[in-house]
MDTraj code that builds the backbone (N, CA, C; nanometers):
import mdtraj as md
import numpy as np

residues = "MET HIS ALA ALA GLY GLN LEU ARG LEU TRP ASP GLY GLU ARG HIS ARG ILE ASP GLY ASN LEU THR LEU GLU LEU ALA ALA GLY HIS THR PRO GLY SER ALA VAL VAL SER LEU GLU SER MET GLY GLU SER ALA VAL PHE ALA GLY ASP LEU LEU HIS SER PRO LEU GLN VAL SER HIS PRO GLU MET ASP SER CYS PHE CYS GLU ASP PRO ALA ALA ALA ARG ALA GLY ARG GLU ARG LEU LEU GLN GLN ALA ALA ASP ARG ARG ALA LEU LEU LEU PRO ALA HIS PHE GLY THR SER GLY ALA ALA ARG VAL GLY ARG ASP GLY ASP ARG PHE THR ILE THR GLY TRP ALA ALA PHE SER SER GLY THR ALA ALA".split()
xyz = np.array([
    [0.0355, -0.1281, 0.0127],
    [-0.0143, -0.0006, -0.0114],
    [0.1245, 0.1545, -0.0166],
    [0.1649, 0.1438, 0.1107],
    [0.2713, 0.2607, 0.0823],
    [0.3876, 0.2832, -0.0480],
    [0.3448, 0.1609, -0.1296],
    [0.4799, 0.1984, -0.2526],
    [0.3519, 0.2110, -0.3405],
    [0.2527, 0.1814, -0.3701],
    [0.1366, 0.1935, -0.4396],
    [0.0939, 0.3833, -0.3438],
    [0.1682, 0.4376, -0.2766],
    [0.1155, 0.5432, -0.2683],
    [-0.0074, 0.5828, -0.1789],
    [-0.0500, 0.4686, -0.1970],
    [-0.2480, 0.4686, -0.0922],
    [-0.1611, 0.4433, 0.0489],
    [-0.0375, 0.4963, 0.0929],
    [-0.0717, 0.5120, 0.2680],
    [0.0220, 0.6275, 0.2913],
    [-0.0311, 0.6848, 0.3993],
    [0.0751, 0.8119, 0.4277],
    [0.1159, 0.7526, 0.5600],
    [0.2345, 0.7738, 0.5794],
    [0.2675, 0.7824, 0.7306],
    [0.3108, 0.9086, 0.7885],
    [0.3093, 0.9170, 0.8914],
    [0.3194, 1.0762, 0.9785],
    [0.3845, 0.9730, 1.1240],
    [0.4876, 1.1002, 1.1783],
    [0.5460, 1.1285, 1.2220],
    [0.5853, 1.2188, 1.3658],
    [0.5602, 1.2033, 1.4731],
    [0.4851, 1.3400, 1.5156],
    [0.3872, 1.3339, 1.6361],
    [0.4273, 1.4171, 1.6408],
    [0.2574, 1.4543, 1.7953],
    [0.1069, 1.4747, 1.7155],
    [0.1498, 1.5954, 1.6121],
    [-0.0105, 1.5990, 1.5065],
    [0.0468, 1.6159, 1.3422],
    [-0.0865, 1.5959, 1.2993],
    [-0.0733, 1.5605, 1.1626],
    [-0.2235, 1.5754, 1.0637],
    [-0.1846, 1.7310, 1.0586],
    [-0.2892, 1.7375, 0.9315],
    [-0.3015, 1.6699, 0.7876],
    [-0.4704, 1.6272, 0.7854],
    [-0.4542, 1.5772, 0.6941],
    [-0.5592, 1.5837, 0.5479],
    [-0.6158, 1.7455, 0.5657],
    [-0.6757, 1.7820, 0.5060],
    [-0.7137, 1.9547, 0.5951],
    [-0.8611, 2.0183, 0.5094],
    [-0.8514, 2.1629, 0.6313],
    [-0.9346, 2.1593, 0.7161],
    [-0.9879, 1.9903, 0.6953],
    [-1.1266, 1.9757, 0.7954],
    [-1.0698, 1.8511, 0.9586],
    [-0.9724, 1.7808, 0.8803],
    [-0.9212, 1.6704, 0.9459],
    [-0.7527, 1.6674, 1.0175],
    [-0.7755, 1.6220, 1.1223],
    [-0.6249, 1.6657, 1.1947],
    [-0.5928, 1.5135, 1.2885],
    [-0.4778, 1.4369, 1.2983],
    [-0.4613, 1.2981, 1.4073],
    [-0.3925, 1.4192, 1.4384],
    [-0.4025, 1.3663, 1.6043],
    [-0.3004, 1.4059, 1.7173],
    [-0.2552, 1.2646, 1.7831],
    [-0.1114, 1.2178, 1.7576],
    [-0.1055, 1.1382, 1.8310],
    [-0.1722, 1.0997, 1.9842],
    [-0.2389, 0.9993, 2.0434],
    [-0.2467, 0.9373, 2.1427],
    [-0.1985, 0.8461, 2.2525],
    [-0.1128, 0.8671, 2.2830],
    [-0.0436, 0.7424, 2.2997],
    [-0.0457, 0.6810, 2.4966],
    [-0.0214, 0.5917, 2.4830],
    [-0.1100, 0.5362, 2.6290],
    [-0.1510, 0.4217, 2.6427],
    [-0.2591, 0.4486, 2.6285],
    [-0.3566, 0.3205, 2.6486],
    [-0.2895, 0.2334, 2.5146],
    [-0.2974, 0.2479, 2.3887],
    [-0.2641, 0.1351, 2.2439],
    [-0.1142, 0.2215, 2.2187],
    [-0.0453, 0.1350, 2.1562],
    [0.0682, 0.1756, 2.0920],
    [0.0294, 0.2627, 1.9781],
    [0.0947, 0.3444, 1.9023],
    [0.0114, 0.4182, 1.8111],
    [-0.1132, 0.5074, 1.7931],
    [-0.2117, 0.5133, 1.8692],
    [-0.3347, 0.4828, 1.8709],
    [-0.3065, 0.6334, 1.8343],
    [-0.4408, 0.7163, 1.8114],
    [-0.4571, 0.8683, 1.7540],
    [-0.5973, 0.9225, 1.7874],
    [-0.6355, 1.0303, 1.7809],
    [-0.7446, 1.1383, 1.8311],
    [-0.7470, 1.1684, 1.6764],
    [-0.8692, 1.1649, 1.6367],
    [-0.8988, 1.2208, 1.5156],
    [-0.9979, 1.3305, 1.5835],
    [-0.9782, 1.5014, 1.4858],
    [-1.0209, 1.5653, 1.4826],
    [-1.0801, 1.6369, 1.3756],
    [-1.2079, 1.6839, 1.3721],
    [-1.2658, 1.7797, 1.2776],
    [-1.3421, 1.8580, 1.3506],
    [-1.3040, 1.9639, 1.1658],
    [-1.3428, 2.0723, 1.2347],
    [-1.4352, 2.1243, 1.0893],
    [-1.5170, 2.1633, 1.1103],
    [-1.6550, 2.2131, 0.9598],
    [-1.7315, 2.2739, 1.0255],
    [-1.7614, 2.4215, 0.9078],
    [-1.8808, 2.4878, 0.9355],
    [-1.9023, 2.5224, 1.0703],
    [-1.7522, 2.6055, 1.1421],
    [-1.7582, 2.6265, 1.2705],
    [-1.8157, 2.5486, 1.3744],
    [-1.7957, 2.3964, 1.3484],
    [-1.8353, 2.2801, 1.4235],
    [-1.7572, 2.2223, 1.4865],
    [-1.7123, 2.1272, 1.5600],
    [-1.6114, 2.0806, 1.5982],
    [-1.6693, 1.9171, 1.6632],
    [-1.5335, 1.8048, 1.6379],
    [-1.6145, 1.7079, 1.6894],
    [-1.5435, 1.6111, 1.6533],
    [-1.4584, 1.5994, 1.7710],
    [-1.3384, 1.4708, 1.8126],
    [-1.3698, 1.2814, 1.8545],
    [-1.2874, 1.2230, 1.7856],
    [-1.3073, 1.0855, 1.8025],
    [-1.2370, 1.0483, 1.8739],
    [-1.2498, 1.0169, 2.0223],
    [-1.1571, 0.9933, 2.1209],
    [-1.0985, 0.8470, 2.1114],
    [-1.0895, 0.7474, 2.0026],
    [-1.0366, 0.6321, 2.0131],
    [-1.0317, 0.5639, 2.1120],
    [-0.9445, 0.4721, 2.1675],
    [-0.9153, 0.3804, 2.2364],
    [-0.9281, 0.4327, 2.4380],
    [-0.8600, 0.6059, 2.3783],
    [-0.8555, 0.6788, 2.5261],
    [-0.9817, 0.6919, 2.6981],
    [-1.1024, 0.6699, 2.6128],
    [-1.1805, 0.6245, 2.6914],
    [-1.2529, 0.5245, 2.7137],
    [-1.3278, 0.4785, 2.8164],
    [-1.3650, 0.3400, 2.7623],
    [-1.5353, 0.3302, 2.8906],
    [-1.5111, 0.4546, 2.9472],
    [-1.6225, 0.4615, 3.0070],
    [-1.6725, 0.5792, 3.0365],
    [-1.8388, 0.6741, 3.0413],
    [-1.8541, 0.7877, 3.0847],
    [-1.8057, 0.8353, 3.1767],
    [-1.7418, 0.7465, 3.2705],
    [-1.6957, 0.7677, 3.4372],
    [-1.5516, 0.8103, 3.4073],
    [-1.4877, 0.7847, 3.2935],
    [-1.3582, 0.8356, 3.2615],
    [-1.4057, 0.9918, 3.2493],
    [-1.4846, 1.0768, 3.2434],
    [-1.5316, 1.1732, 3.1741],
    [-1.4806, 1.2642, 3.2780],
    [-1.5468, 1.2312, 3.4250],
    [-1.5554, 1.3257, 3.4841],
    [-1.4429, 1.2610, 3.6045],
    [-1.3199, 1.1388, 3.5308],
    [-1.2383, 1.1102, 3.6549],
    [-1.1469, 1.0320, 3.5628],
    [-1.0622, 1.1548, 3.4940],
    [-1.0031, 1.0796, 3.3691],
    [-0.8900, 1.0052, 3.4438],
    [-0.8431, 1.0641, 3.5818],
    [-0.7182, 0.9769, 3.5998],
    [-0.7600, 0.7963, 3.5983],
    [-0.9061, 0.7394, 3.6528],
    [-0.9271, 0.6679, 3.6144],
    [-0.8540, 0.5245, 3.4460],
    [-0.7789, 0.4593, 3.5139],
    [-0.7123, 0.3740, 3.3468],
    [-0.8348, 0.2653, 3.4023],
    [-0.8053, 0.1934, 3.2748],
    [-0.8726, 0.0655, 3.1994],
    [-0.7279, -0.0564, 3.2805],
    [-0.7828, -0.1851, 3.2525],
    [-0.6899, -0.2773, 3.3174],
    [-0.5562, -0.3145, 3.1670],
    [-0.6097, -0.2095, 3.0536],
    [-0.5275, -0.2795, 2.9565],
    [-0.4712, -0.1194, 2.8942],
    [-0.4315, -0.0668, 2.9663],
    [-0.3825, 0.0493, 2.9169],
    [-0.2302, -0.0113, 2.9688],
    [-0.1288, 0.0336, 2.8027],
    [-0.0511, 0.0419, 2.8607],
    [0.0700, 0.1405, 2.9194],
    [0.0298, 0.2095, 2.8970],
    [0.1802, 0.3458, 2.9825],
    [0.0134, 0.4318, 3.0420],
    [-0.0231, 0.4149, 3.1700],
    [-0.1614, 0.4637, 3.2359],
    [-0.0822, 0.5850, 3.2956],
    [-0.0667, 0.6501, 3.2805],
    [0.0680, 0.8124, 3.3021],
    [0.0311, 0.8346, 3.1240],
    [0.0770, 0.8622, 3.0590],
    [0.0180, 0.8800, 2.9583],
    [-0.1281, 0.8669, 2.9166],
    [-0.1500, 0.7442, 2.9802],
    [-0.3491, 0.7613, 2.9027],
    [-0.3873, 0.8979, 2.9723],
    [-0.3242, 0.8490, 3.0709],
    [-0.4460, 0.9593, 3.1670],
    [-0.3976, 1.0985, 3.1328],
    [-0.2522, 1.0988, 3.0964],
    [-0.2645, 1.2514, 3.0273],
    [-0.3618, 1.2924, 2.8941],
    [-0.3449, 1.2221, 2.7870],
    [-0.4214, 1.1754, 2.6579],
    [-0.5314, 1.2665, 2.6896],
    [-0.6247, 1.1377, 2.7825],
    [-0.7591, 1.1686, 2.8419],
    [-0.8219, 1.3384, 2.8895],
    [-0.6643, 1.3634, 2.9621],
    [-0.7757, 1.5124, 2.9806],
    [-0.6615, 1.5859, 2.8739],
    [-0.6015, 1.5925, 2.8282],
    [-0.5599, 1.6779, 2.6828],
    [-0.6765, 1.6830, 2.5961],
    [-0.7344, 1.5958, 2.5499],
    [-0.8303, 1.4852, 2.4622],
    [-0.9599, 1.6469, 2.4969],
    [-1.0287, 1.5821, 2.6435],
    [-1.1491, 1.6216, 2.7160],
    [-1.1055, 1.8361, 2.6942],
    [-1.0202, 1.8592, 2.8018],
    [-0.9511, 1.9876, 2.7792],
    [-0.9913, 2.0607, 2.6410],
    [-0.9968, 1.9558, 2.5127],
    [-0.9726, 2.0315, 2.3652],
    [-1.0932, 1.9901, 2.4265],
    [-1.2158, 1.8652, 2.4356],
    [-1.3668, 1.8828, 2.3770],
    [-1.4099, 1.9946, 2.3793],
    [-1.3731, 1.9984, 2.5726],
    [-1.4277, 2.0934, 2.6464],
    [-1.4613, 2.2928, 2.5699],
    [-1.3302, 2.3217, 2.5682],
    [-1.2328, 2.4384, 2.5385],
    [-1.3375, 2.4463, 2.4299],
    [-1.3668, 2.3489, 2.3100],
    [-1.3943, 2.3953, 2.1330],
    [-1.5197, 2.3718, 2.1653],
    [-1.6325, 2.3119, 2.2562],
    [-1.7328, 2.2736, 2.2593],
    [-1.7873, 2.2052, 2.1162],
    [-1.6589, 2.1210, 2.1458],
    [-1.6422, 1.9913, 2.0145],
    [-1.7206, 1.8877, 2.0858],
    [-1.7691, 1.7884, 2.0116],
    [-1.9076, 1.6843, 2.0078],
    [-1.7246, 1.5518, 2.0354],
    [-1.7957, 1.5120, 2.1374],
    [-1.6544, 1.3501, 2.2021],
    [-1.7554, 1.2591, 2.0922],
    [-1.6563, 1.1909, 2.0091],
    [-1.7436, 1.0346, 1.9862],
    [-1.6966, 0.9237, 2.0492],
    [-1.6987, 0.8463, 2.1265],
    [-1.6054, 0.8209, 2.2524],
    [-1.6554, 0.6768, 2.1149],
    [-1.5438, 0.6046, 2.1318],
    [-1.5649, 0.4083, 2.0413],
    [-1.6112, 0.3629, 2.1083],
    [-1.6239, 0.3113, 2.2557],
    [-1.6520, 0.2271, 2.4130],
    [-1.7522, 0.2483, 2.4262],
    [-1.8873, 0.3222, 2.4461],
    [-1.9562, 0.3808, 2.5191],
    [-2.0667, 0.2960, 2.4936],
    [-2.0146, 0.2226, 2.4049],
    [-2.1270, 0.1523, 2.3577],
    [-2.2830, 0.2287, 2.2577],
    [-2.3660, 0.2368, 2.2851],
    [-2.4767, 0.2753, 2.2110],
    [-2.5389, 0.4117, 2.2845],
    [-2.4690, 0.4431, 2.3562],
    [-2.5099, 0.6143, 2.3724],
    [-2.4632, 0.7195, 2.3609],
    [-2.3734, 0.7324, 2.1900],
    [-2.4391, 0.8523, 2.1079],
    [-2.2925, 0.9425, 2.1818],
    [-2.2782, 1.0675, 2.0910],
    [-2.1383, 1.1365, 2.0902],
    [-2.1940, 1.2077, 2.2236],
    [-2.1217, 1.2997, 2.2729],
    [-2.0908, 1.4009, 2.4423],
    [-2.0674, 1.4436, 2.4273],
    [-2.1891, 1.5869, 2.4915],
    [-2.1354, 1.6698, 2.4731],
    [-2.0460, 1.7452, 2.6679],
    [-1.9039, 1.7936, 2.6373],
    [-1.7948, 1.7573, 2.7467],
    [-1.8266, 1.9028, 2.8126],
    [-1.8151, 1.9924, 2.9141],
    [-1.8374, 2.0792, 3.0191],
    [-1.7479, 2.0945, 3.1124],
    [-1.7218, 2.1888, 3.1510],
    [-1.6735, 2.1679, 3.2932],
    [-1.7487, 2.2307, 3.4664],
    [-1.6986, 2.1504, 3.5159],
    [-1.7618, 2.1727, 3.6235],
    [-1.6817, 2.1780, 3.7436],
    [-1.6563, 2.2901, 3.7473],
    [-1.5276, 2.3103, 3.8654],
    [-1.3999, 2.2499, 3.8154],
    [-1.2901, 2.1581, 3.8276],
    [-1.1618, 2.1160, 3.8282],
    [-1.2542, 1.9741, 3.7835],
    [-1.3537, 1.9187, 3.6859],
    [-1.3573, 1.8686, 3.6631],
    [-1.4335, 1.8492, 3.5193],
    [-1.4012, 1.7560, 3.4653],
    [-1.4896, 1.7755, 3.3405],
    [-1.6604, 1.6594, 3.3914],
    [-1.7094, 1.6661, 3.3359],
    [-1.8351, 1.6787, 3.3102],
    [-1.9340, 1.6651, 3.1466],
    [-2.0685, 1.5768, 3.1223],
    [-2.1123, 1.5167, 3.0342],
    [-2.2385, 1.6301, 3.0740],
    [-2.2691, 1.7243, 2.9671],
    [-2.3459, 1.7709, 2.9618],
    [-2.5028, 1.7839, 2.8936],
    [-2.4207, 1.6586, 2.8177],
    [-2.5297, 1.6365, 2.6641],
    [-2.5051, 1.5059, 2.5958],
    [-2.6088, 1.4580, 2.5641],
    [-2.6030, 1.3617, 2.4748],
    [-2.6574, 1.3946, 2.2982],
    [-2.5754, 1.3390, 2.2269],
    [-2.6258, 1.3514, 2.0352],
    [-2.6167, 1.2594, 2.0026],
    [-2.7193, 1.1488, 2.0168],
    [-2.7990, 1.0088, 2.0275],
    [-2.7638, 0.9709, 1.8261],
    [-2.6833, 0.8734, 1.8213],
    [-2.6756, 0.7773, 1.7133],
    [-2.8137, 0.7755, 1.6400],
    [-2.8032, 0.7791, 1.5028],
    [-2.9046, 0.7583, 1.4433],
    [-2.9377, 0.6099, 1.4123],
    [-3.0511, 0.5120, 1.3907],
    [-3.0159, 0.3946, 1.3759],
    [-3.0850, 0.3448, 1.2451],
    [-3.1560, 0.4371, 1.2282],
    [-3.2223, 0.4696, 1.0651],
    [-3.1352, 0.4345, 0.9116],
    [-3.1966, 0.4509, 0.8684],
    [-3.1345, 0.4421, 0.7077],
    [-3.1693, 0.5164, 0.6152],
    [-3.0700, 0.5910, 0.5554],
    [-3.0730, 0.7322, 0.4597],
    [-3.1667, 0.6462, 0.3688],
    [-3.3036, 0.7523, 0.2853],
    [-3.3283, 0.6685, 0.1466],
    [-3.2592, 0.7393, 0.0718],
])
top = md.Topology()
chain = top.add_chain()
for i, resn in enumerate(residues, 1):
    res = top.add_residue(resn, chain, resSeq=i)
    for name in ("N", "CA", "C"):
        top.add_atom(name, md.element.get_by_symbol(name[0]), res)
traj = md.Trajectory(xyz[None], top)
């Protein structure tokens, strides 16, 4: 794939894919993991990947799962992700929250909190 030009490797903390999509290194839980950020028409979304496994980790980002390869780096990544979601009012799309949908994250003092949910649609487009 790489030789055919179908794969672009990136090195470093952040890689801009295009004007709307950015990859940011999210080491700690899974080696090589990245968070994808989307900016479009004044709206933002952050795809959390493996950094969050439970809604409880939003208010307690210090809580690790038993699968975190580097717990300290995973905690720092969760904190950074939640700060970004809260500060940019970005929709947070966690990979592991089941059917809860996407979350809006805010601050409650020095903690983060889920302020609302945007449910996933199970319907099909016509």
